[in-house]
N, C-alpha and C positions, 0 to 999 in steps of 0.2 A: 534268732534275733540277737543282735549284738547289744551289749549294754553300753550306755553312753560313758565315755571316758570321764573319770573324775580327776579333777586337778587337786593336787594336795599342796597345802601351804606348809612350808617348813621355816623355822626360825634358825638362822645361822648365828652361831656365836663367833664374834670377831675378837680374836686374841691379839693384843698389842704387847710386844715385848719391850721392857724397859730395863736399862742397866741398873743393877743394884748400886745404890749410892750411899756413901757414909761421909762423915765430916772431914776425913783426911783427904778427900778428893779436891778440896779447896787448895791445898798445898800443891797438888799435882796439876790442877787445871787453872792456869793463870787467868784465863778469860773470865771464869766465874768470880775470882777474887777481884778482878778489875770491874766487873759488873757491880759487885758489892760496893766497891769504892765509889763508883758513879752514883749509886743510889744514896750513899752516905753524903756525898757532895751536894746532891740535889735536895737532901733532907727527906722529902717524900715526893713521889711522882707517880702518875698513872702509867699503866702498862702501855697505853696508846702513845702518850707523850714520850716515854722512854724509847719506844720503837721508832717514832718519828725523829727524835733527836739523833739516835745512832745512824739512821738512814741518811739524814741531811749532813751529819758530821762527816760522813764518809767522803762527801764532795769537798769538804774543807780540809781533808788530809788526816782526819782522825778515824781510822778504820780498825775495827776490832775483829774483822774477819767473818762477820755474820752475813749470810746471803739474804737479800731482801727481794720480795716480789711486790708489785703494786697491782692490786686487784680492786677494780671499781673505785679508784681514788684512795683506797686504804693501803697502807704499807704493812706488810706482814713478813715475819721471819720465823719459821718453825724451830730453828736452832735456838734463837733467842727465847722463844716461848718455852722450849724444853729446859733451858738454863734457869729461867725464872721459876718454873715448876720445881726444879731440883732444889733451888735455894729456899723455896717455900716449904718443901718437904723436910729439908734439914732444919727448918726453924730459924734460919739466918735472916730471913725477911718475912714480913707479914703484910697482909692486905688489911688496911685500916677499914673496919666495918662501916664507919661513918661516911667516908668519902672515897672508898675503894682505891686508895693510893698505896703504892708499895713503900714500905719504910723498913729500916733495919731494926731488928730486935736487939736486946742486950747481948745475946750470944753472937749476933752478926757484927755488932760493934767491936766486941772482944776479938773476933776472928780478923777483922780488918786491922785493928791496932796491933795484934800479935803477928801479922804477916806483912806489915808495912814495908819491910825490907825487900819483899818480893815485887813490890810495885815500883817500877823505875821512874826517875825524875822526868824522863822524856815523855812518858805516858801522862804524868800529872800536868806537865806544861801544855801538852797538846790538848788535854781535856779542858784545862782552864781557858785556852784560846777558843776552842769550839763552843764552850759554854757562854763565853762573853758574846760571841756572835749570834748564838741561837737561844739564849735564855728567854727573851721576850716571846718567842714563838712557843717554847715549851710551856711557859706560864699561861699563854692564851689557850693552848690545847687543854691544859689541866682545868682552867676555868670553864671552858666550854663543856667539858666532861662533867664537872661538878654541877653546872646548871641543868644538864640533861638528867642527871641522877635526881636532883631536887624536883624537877617537873614530873618525873616518873613516880616519885613518892607521893606527890600531891594528887596525881591521877588515880593512884590506888586508894587513897583515903576517901575519895568522893563516892 
């Protein structure tokens, strides 16, 4: 008589490699410095609003080179997410615990001020123009996100 086959369950460990990052990478990676400058200009912004801004600004001629995908009506960019994660890891930006918005830390502000010469005027002008056109939309996305967070907090208290 043969014994019934037993299926075994195994847990696989998924290893994701990340490049080691240190603060000097900001001088080498102009796009991260520009991202810091955008967050500084916006003062504080949710990750969703920042992603939406960069996606729509691409159509207005302000392209930072991030590839975007639209999935179920949501705009996503893995490279942008990785850059934000790197800046968070370095302590140059922080996630405000109250409203979950990204903002510069003191170290981030010093980095932007110290490397201002690496940010060219054409980038600044193009950013200003895109912000003037899309500012209302960014504010609306941020407010929608804040209301969603508030309603989630109220739901947990009950």
